[in-house]
N, CA, C and O atoms as a DFTB+ gen file, in Angstrom:
356 C
 N C O
     1  1      26.033     100.480     108.953
     2  2      27.235     101.067     109.119
     3  2      28.236     100.488     109.375
     4  3      29.238     100.455     108.660
     5  1      28.056      99.833     110.678
     6  2      29.130      98.978     111.320
     7  2      29.267      97.834     110.074
     8  3      30.400      97.358     110.148
     9  1      28.669      97.360     109.196
    10  2      28.893      96.345     108.428
    11  2      30.069      96.480     107.588
    12  3      31.129      95.857     107.523
    13  1      29.649      97.334     107.050
    14  2      30.394      98.270     105.967
    15  2      31.710      98.478     106.428
    16  3      32.682      98.102     105.774
    17  1      31.821      99.171     107.736
    18  2      33.295      99.210     108.023
    19  2      34.072      97.959     108.587
    20  3      35.301      97.993     108.663
    21  1      33.383      96.910     108.962
    22  2      34.091      95.395     109.155
    23  2      34.243      94.945     107.887
    24  3      35.245      94.233     107.819
    25  1      33.722      95.047     106.936
    26  2      33.780      94.461     105.751
    27  2      35.114      94.908     105.148
    28  3      35.934      94.120     104.676
    29  1      35.293      96.502     105.211
    30  2      36.676      96.923     104.560
    31  2      37.904      96.560     105.590
    32  3      38.938      96.039     105.171
    33  1      37.721      96.849     106.836
    34  2      38.471      96.211     107.585
    35  2      39.233      94.320     107.376
    36  3      40.351      93.837     107.559
    37  1      37.920      93.779     106.925
    38  2      38.124      92.493     106.852
    39  2      38.975      92.399     105.379
    40  3      39.819      91.525     105.181
    41  1      38.736      93.092     104.712
    42  2      39.129      93.501     103.117
    43  2      40.760      93.656     103.400
    44  3      41.607      92.837     103.046
    45  1      40.993      94.838     104.085
    46  2      41.895      95.574     104.511
    47  2      43.150      94.485     105.127
    48  3      44.352      94.712     104.993
    49  1      42.573      93.280     105.818
    50  2      43.557      92.351     106.423
    51  2      43.795      91.360     105.750
    52  3      44.296      90.419     106.365
    53  1      43.504      91.162     104.081
    54  2      43.849      90.020     103.187
    55  2      45.211      90.675     102.612
    56  3      45.501      91.758     102.104
    57  1      46.085      89.181     103.025
    58  2      47.686      89.343     102.726
    59  2      47.555      89.952     100.830
    60  3      47.918      90.874     100.100
    61  1      47.124      89.240     100.819
    62  2      47.005      89.619      99.176
    63  2      46.712      91.303      98.670
    64  3      47.427      91.936      97.894
    65  1      45.870      91.634      99.128
    66  2      45.572      93.356      99.413
    67  2      46.456      94.225      99.392
    68  3      46.811      95.071      98.572
    69  1      46.905      93.797     100.806
    70  2      48.314      94.629     100.858
    71  2      49.170      94.544     100.295
    72  3      49.936      95.508     100.281
    73  1      49.450      93.508      99.637
    74  2      50.615      93.458      98.823
    75  2      50.210      94.247      97.554
    76  3      51.106      94.863      96.975
    77  1      49.301      94.278      97.201
    78  2      48.507      95.227      95.588
    79  2      49.079      96.620      96.275
    80  3      49.690      97.438      95.588
    81  1      48.879      96.786      97.414
    82  2      48.976      98.168      98.087
    83  2      50.697      98.447      98.081
    84  3      51.261      99.408      97.558
    85  1      51.189      97.572      98.650
    86  2      52.461      97.516      98.476
    87  2      53.572      97.792      97.232
    88  3      54.568      98.501      97.085
    89  1      52.802      96.799      96.411
    90  2      53.619      96.877      95.401
    91  2      53.447      98.062      94.609
    92  3      54.419      98.752      94.302
    93  1      52.194      98.365      94.231
    94  2      51.785      99.089      93.454
    95  2      52.276     100.799      93.783
    96  3      52.502     101.664      92.937
    97  1      52.344     100.925      95.262
    98  2      53.133     101.990      95.867
    99  2      54.441     102.004      95.433
   100  3      54.880     103.043      94.940
   101  1      55.226     100.899      95.546
   102  2      56.978     100.920      95.239
   103  2      56.567     100.882      93.750
   104  3      57.231     101.792      93.254
   105  1      56.074     100.504      93.096
   106  2      55.832     100.694      91.446
   107  2      55.930     102.268      91.128
   108  3      56.904     102.745      90.546
   109  1      54.729     103.102      91.605
   110  2      54.425     104.284      91.563
   111  2      55.767     105.471      92.229
   112  3      56.216     106.459      91.648
   113  1      56.002     105.141      93.078
   114  2      57.425     105.740      93.806
   115  2      58.664     105.531      92.388
   116  3      58.990     106.415      91.596
   117  1      59.122     104.218      92.415
   118  2      60.242     104.010      91.075
   119  2      59.700     104.814      89.558
   120  3      60.499     105.224      88.716
   121  1      58.325     104.919      89.442
   122  2      58.402     105.993      88.056
   123  2      58.261     107.365      88.455
   124  3      58.421     108.285      87.653
   125  1      58.018     107.509      89.458
   126  2      58.197     109.352      89.407
   127  2      59.401     109.527      89.632
   128  3      59.593     110.718      89.879
   129  1      60.710     108.679      89.689
   130  2      61.993     108.807      89.504
   131  2      62.381     109.352      88.417
   132  3      63.072     110.363      88.295
   133  1      61.677     108.289      87.133
   134  2      61.822     108.950      85.857
   135  2      60.606     109.550      85.085
   136  3      60.743     110.110      83.997
   137  1      59.980     109.470      85.415
   138  2      58.493     110.010      84.424
   139  2      57.704     111.199      85.387
   140  3      57.832     111.166      86.611
   141  1      57.002     112.091      84.812
   142  2      56.019     112.772      85.465
   143  2      54.984     112.104      86.185
   144  3      54.801     110.904      85.982
   145  1      54.220     112.797      87.081
   146  2      53.047     112.322      87.607
   147  2      51.966     111.858      87.227
   148  3      51.470     110.911      87.839
   149  1      51.422     112.347      86.261
   150  2      50.657     111.579      85.210
   151  2      50.975     110.358      84.763
   152  3      50.238     109.384      84.922
   153  1      52.498     110.311      83.959
   154  2      52.766     109.197      83.071
   155  2      53.125     108.115      84.109
   156  3      53.257     106.966      83.689
   157  1      53.294     108.361      85.398
   158  2      53.465     107.254      86.575
   159  2      52.265     106.867      86.662
   160  3      52.222     105.655      86.448
   161  1      51.101     107.372      86.906
   162  2      50.089     106.977      87.337
   163  2      49.593     106.345      86.088
   164  3      48.865     105.360      86.207
   165  1      49.807     106.656      85.253
   166  2      49.201     105.891      84.252
   167  2      49.916     104.395      83.836
   168  3      49.376     103.377      83.404
   169  1      51.122     104.631      84.093
   170  2      52.064     103.028      83.569
   171  2      51.836     102.683      84.921
   172  3      51.701     101.474      84.733
   173  1      51.696     102.815      86.092
   174  2      51.388     101.974      87.426
   175  2      50.157     101.478      87.635
   176  3      50.006     100.540      88.419
   177  1      49.025     102.081      86.912
   178  2      47.742     101.768      86.641
   179  2      47.811     100.256      85.711
   180  3      47.593      99.092      86.045
   181  1      48.261     100.944      84.271
   182  2      48.007      99.783      83.739
   183  2      49.286      98.934      83.801
   184  3      49.536      98.195      82.848
   185  1      49.981      98.980      84.687
   186  2      50.771      97.377      85.077
   187  2      49.914      96.651      85.976
   188  3      50.169      95.451      85.872
   189  1      48.979      96.879      86.838
   190  2      48.127      96.884      87.830
   191  2      46.879      95.965      86.933
   192  3      46.397      94.892      87.295
   193  1      46.565      96.679      85.773
   194  2      45.528      96.344      84.930
   195  2      46.085      94.614      84.378
   196  3      45.661      93.468      84.530
   197  1      46.960      95.104      83.859
   198  2      47.938      93.984      82.884
   199  2      47.982      92.818      83.649
   200  3      47.812      91.727      83.105
   201  1      48.256      92.953      85.237
   202  2      48.487      91.641      86.045
   203  2      47.385      91.129      86.340
   204  3      47.378      89.956      86.711
   205  1      46.040      91.942      86.247
   206  2      44.683      91.208      86.509
   207  2      44.523      90.515      85.544
   208  3      44.475      89.305      85.763
   209  1      44.402      90.911      84.357
   210  2      44.142      90.667      83.109
   211  2      44.931      89.099      82.931
   212  3      44.250      88.113      82.650
   213  1      46.273      89.011      83.105
   214  2      46.857      87.987      83.215
   215  2      46.374      86.760      84.247
   216  3      46.544      85.596      83.882
   217  1      45.847      87.015      85.375
   218  2      45.528      86.616      86.546
   219  2      43.928      85.875      85.853
   220  3      43.421      84.817      86.226
   221  1      43.449      86.729      84.870
   222  2      42.141      86.263      84.782
   223  2      42.048      84.897      83.821
   224  3      41.207      84.014      83.988
   225  1      43.156      84.897      82.703
   226  2      43.694      83.667      81.604
   227  2      44.540      82.814      82.456
   228  3      44.327      81.639      82.159
   229  1      45.583      82.951      83.574
   230  2      46.447      82.071      83.731
   231  2      46.403      81.889      85.261
   232  3      46.779      80.762      85.583
   233  1      46.023      82.739      86.377
   234  2      45.742      82.735      87.353
   235  2      44.510      82.785      88.137
   236  3      43.480      82.307      87.660
   237  1      44.520      83.275      89.198
   238  2      43.249      83.138      90.183
   239  2      41.539      83.486      89.410
   240  3      40.431      83.011      89.659
   241  1      42.014      84.543      88.393
   242  2      40.803      85.220      88.164
   243  2      41.258      86.698      87.868
   244  3      42.442      87.027      87.925
   245  1      40.389      87.439      87.595
   246  2      40.484      88.677      87.595
   247  2      39.538      89.215      89.099
   248  3      38.418      88.785      89.375
   249  1      40.308      90.226      89.921
   250  2      39.630      90.669      90.911
   251  2      39.797      92.432      90.882
   252  3      40.747      93.215      90.854
   253  1      38.334      92.539      90.905
   254  2      38.291      94.503      91.079
   255  2      38.665      94.897      92.316
   256  3      38.631      96.087      92.632
   257  1      39.135      93.766      93.300
   258  2      39.261      94.426      94.791
   259  2      40.958      94.557      94.259
   260  3      41.500      95.638      94.492
   261  1      41.572      93.749      93.735
   262  2      42.854      93.890      93.695
   263  2      43.198      95.298      92.911
   264  3      44.139      95.957      93.353
   265  1      42.481      95.779      91.775
   266  2      42.541      96.904      91.266
   267  2      42.419      97.966      92.250
   268  3      43.269      98.852      92.335
   269  1      41.227      97.900      93.118
   270  2      41.076      98.727      94.401
   271  2      42.519      98.956      95.113
   272  3      42.967     100.079      95.349
   273  1      43.175      97.762      95.418
   274  2      44.225      98.007      96.250
   275  2      45.465      98.695      95.615
   276  3      46.211      99.567      96.061
   277  1      45.449      98.040      94.456
   278  2      46.353      98.915      93.209
   279  2      46.156     100.582      93.449
   280  3      47.072     101.334      93.783
   281  1      45.049     100.902      93.255
   282  2      44.162     102.383      93.279
   283  2      44.887     103.028      94.638
   284  3      45.487     104.100      94.568
   285  1      44.771     102.256      95.907
   286  2      45.150     102.740      96.931
   287  2      46.626     102.711      96.941
   288  3      46.996     103.648      97.647
   289  1      47.491     102.150      96.542
   290  2      48.905     102.236      96.892
   291  2      49.284     103.580      95.670
   292  3      50.426     104.039      95.677
   293  1      48.641     103.917      95.055
   294  2      48.861     105.000      93.470
   295  2      48.444     106.076      94.441
   296  3      49.123     107.096      94.562
   297  1      47.413     105.886      95.090
   298  2      46.914     107.238      96.074
   299  2      47.904     107.331      97.345
   300  3      47.827     108.314      98.082
   301  1      48.356     106.831      97.467
   302  2      49.202     106.600      99.214
   303  2      50.692     107.543      98.483
   304  3      51.156     108.579      98.959
   305  1      51.177     106.847      97.293
   306  2      52.287     107.839      96.648
   307  2      52.251     108.873      96.351
   308  3      53.139     109.716      96.477
   309  1      50.768     109.036      95.712
   310  2      50.631     110.636      95.214
   311  2      50.486     111.399      96.055
   312  3      50.648     112.569      95.709
   313  1      50.145     111.162      97.437
   314  2      49.732     112.148      98.572
   315  2      51.310     112.137      99.155
   316  3      51.595     113.127      99.828
   317  1      52.156     111.333      99.011
   318  2      53.764     111.165      99.498
   319  2      54.243     112.325      98.755
   320  3      54.736     113.299      99.324
   321  1      54.072     112.212      97.188
   322  2      54.857     113.013      96.559
   323  2      54.227     114.504      96.684
   324  3      54.935     115.511      96.708
   325  1      53.417     114.515      96.728
   326  2      52.857     115.776      96.845
   327  2      53.271     116.584      98.047
   328  3      53.612     117.766      98.007
   329  1      53.216     115.936      98.964
   330  2      53.923     116.513     100.412
   331  2      55.236     117.035      99.956
   332  3      55.586     118.215      99.927
   333  1      55.946     115.932      99.587
   334  2      57.119     116.030      99.400
   335  2      57.770     117.316      98.607
   336  3      58.781     117.990      98.805
   337  1      56.642     117.349      97.534
   338  2      56.825     118.527      96.494
   339  2      56.584     120.041      97.512
   340  3      57.182     121.116      97.470
   341  1      55.705     119.671      98.198
   342  2      55.139     121.252      98.679
   343  2      56.218     121.383      99.962
   344  3      56.820     122.444      99.793
   345  1      56.598     120.849     100.934
   346  2      57.741     121.007     101.388
   347  2      59.319     121.404     101.193
   348  3      60.001     122.350     101.585
   349  1      59.606     120.122     100.327
   350  2      60.817     120.559      99.552
   351  2      61.357     121.253      98.389
   352  3      62.520     121.329      97.994
   353  1      60.115     121.816      97.849
   354  2      60.579     122.291      96.609
   355  2      60.760     123.738      96.741
   356  3      61.163     124.400      95.785
């Protein structure tokens, strides 16, 4: 079990993965200003997939861990959105 935890901590300390989390969070929050929750999730996820497809052909290659980073950013944005709706609506 500690091997899995060490792997996760190593993964989270990679600057590229942190950037995926932060950028996806920012895109998600920006989308929420204009669109509803479902549309924002779809659009943000589609942008992340599109970026990875572009990387497959023109960049460093498709990376499922980058998609996981994008998903974490989206989930954090959803959590904060729901907290905001619960307490301030």
